[in-house]
LUMMARRO-722446 format. One line per 5 residues: number of its first residue (from 1); their letters; for each residue z, y, x of N, C-alpha, C. Coordinates in steps of 0.2 Angstrom, whole numbers, m for minus. Layout:
<sites>
NUM	A	Z Y X Z Y X Z Y X ~ ...
</sites>
This chain:
<sites>
1	XXXXX	0 m6 4 m1 0 0 0 6 5 ~ m3 11 2 m4 17 6 2 22 4 ~ 4 28 7 7 32 5 5 36 m1 ~ m1 38 m1 m5 42 m6 m4 37 m13 ~ m5 31 m12 m6 27 m18 1 26 m21
6	XXXXX	7 26 m17 14 24 m19 16 32 m22 ~ 13 37 m19 15 44 m22 12 45 m29 ~ 5 44 m29 2 44 m36 6 40 m41 ~ 6 34 m40 10 29 m44 16 31 m46 ~ 20 34 m43 27 36 m45 28 42 m48
11	XXXXX	23 47 m46 22 53 m50 21 50 m57 ~ 16 47 m58 14 44 m65 19 41 m68 ~ 22 36 m65 28 32 m68 34 37 m70 ~ 35 42 m66 41 45 m68 39 52 m71 ~ 33 53 m73 30 59 m77 31 66 m73
16	XXXXX	30 65 m66 30 71 m63 24 74 m61 ~ 22 80 m62 15 82 m60 16 85 m53 ~ 10 86 m50 10 89 m43 13 95 m43 ~ 12 99 m48 14 106 m48 22 106 m48 ~ 25 101 m52 32 101 m52 35 98 m45
21	XXXXX	32 93 m43 34 91 m37 34 96 m31 ~ 28 100 m31 28 105 m27 34 111 m27 ~ 35 113 m33 40 117 m35 47 114 m33 ~ 49 108 m34 55 105 m32 55 104 m25 ~ 50 104 m21 51 103 m14 49 110 m11
26	XXXXX	48 116 m14 46 122 m11 39 122 m9 ~ 35 118 m11 28 118 m8 23 120 m13 ~ 16 122 m12 11 123 m16 8 116 m18 ~ 6 117 m24 4 110 m27 m2 108 m23 ~ m6 112 m20 m11 110 m16 m10 105 m10
31	XXXXX	m4 106 m7 0 102 m2 1 96 m5 ~ 3 95 m12 4 88 m14 m2 85 m15 ~ m7 89 m18 m13 85 m19 m15 83 m12 ~ m15 86 m7 m17 83 0 m14 76 1 ~ m7 77 m1 m3 70 1 m6 65 m4
36	XXXXX	m8 67 m10 m11 61 m14 m18 59 m13 ~ m21 62 m9 m27 60 m7 m27 57 1 ~ m22 58 3 m21 54 11 m24 59 15 ~ m24 65 14 m27 71 19 m22 73 23 ~ m15 74 21 m9 75 24 m4 71 22
41	XXXXX	1 72 26 8 68 25 14 73 25 ~ 19 71 21 25 76 21 29 75 27 ~ 33 80 29 38 80 35 43 76 33 ~ 47 74 38 53 70 36 58 74 31 ~ 59 81 32 62 85 28 60 84 20
46	XXXXX	53 84 20 51 83 12 51 76 11 ~ 51 71 15 52 64 13 59 62 10 ~ 64 66 14 71 66 11 72 68 4 ~ 68 74 4 69 78 m3 66 74 m9 ~ 59 70 m6 56 66 m11 60 61 m13
51	XXXXX	63 57 m9 67 52 m10 74 53 m15 ~ 76 59 m13 81 61 m18 79 63 m25 ~ 73 66 m25 70 67 m32 69 60 m36 ~ 66 54 m32 65 49 m35 71 45 m37 ~ 76 46 m33 83 42 m33 86 45 m41
56	XXXXX	85 51 m42 88 55 m47 84 52 m54 ~ 77 51 m53 74 49 m58 75 41 m61 ~ 77 38 m56 78 30 m57 86 30 m57 ~ 89 35 m57 97 34 m57 100 31 m52 ~ 98 31 m46 102 28 m40 105 32 m36
61	XXXXX	107 38 m39 112 43 m35 118 40 m34 ~ 120 41 m28 126 38 m25 125 30 m21 ~ 118 28 m22 117 22 m19 113 24 m13 ~ 117 26 m7 114 28 0 109 23 2 ~ 111 16 2 108 11 5 101 10 2
66	XXXXX	100 11 m5 93 10 m8 89 16 m6 ~ 92 22 m6 88 29 m4 86 28 2 ~ 91 26 7 89 26 14 83 20 15 ~ 84 15 11 78 9 12 72 13 10 ~ 72 16 4 66 20 2 63 24 7
71	XXXXX	67 28 11 65 32 16 61 29 22 ~ 65 24 24 63 20 30 55 17 27 ~ 55 15 21 49 11 19 43 17 19 ~ 45 23 17 40 28 16 37 31 23 ~ 43 31 28 41 32 35 36 27 38
76	XXXXX	38 21 37 34 16 40 27 16 37 ~ 26 16 31 20 17 27 16 22 30 ~ 19 28 32 15 35 34 13 33 42 ~ 18 29 45 17 28 52 11 23 54 ~ 9 18 48 3 14 48 m3 18 47
81	XXXXX	m3 23 43 m9 26 41 m11 32 46 ~ m6 35 49 m6 41 54 m4 39 60 ~ m9 39 66 m8 37 73 m3 43 75 ~ m3 48 73 1 53 77 9 52 75 ~ 10 47 70 17 47 68 20 41 72
86	XXXX	25 42 76 29 36 80 35 35 75 ~ 35 28 74 41 26 70 45 20 73 ~ 51 22 75 55 16 78 62 16 74 ~ 61 11 69 67 11 65 71 5 66
</sites>
């Protein structure tokens, strides 16, 4: 699975628009659009914020292990796609 596929799937599943996600992360929706087509990738800061938002939607607040596992999964996914990312987890 690619990060862009994961992102589009979760945005749809949780009823989050690209505009809403951008607003929650302090980014323009065009940045989110680039993530959705695999043209760009989020920073670690934005991955953490994204994981927190998803955690709130699936009500796993307080479940640090699950949120951390999600973050690791996303970083590894991006590292496979983007040679500029080094991932030693």
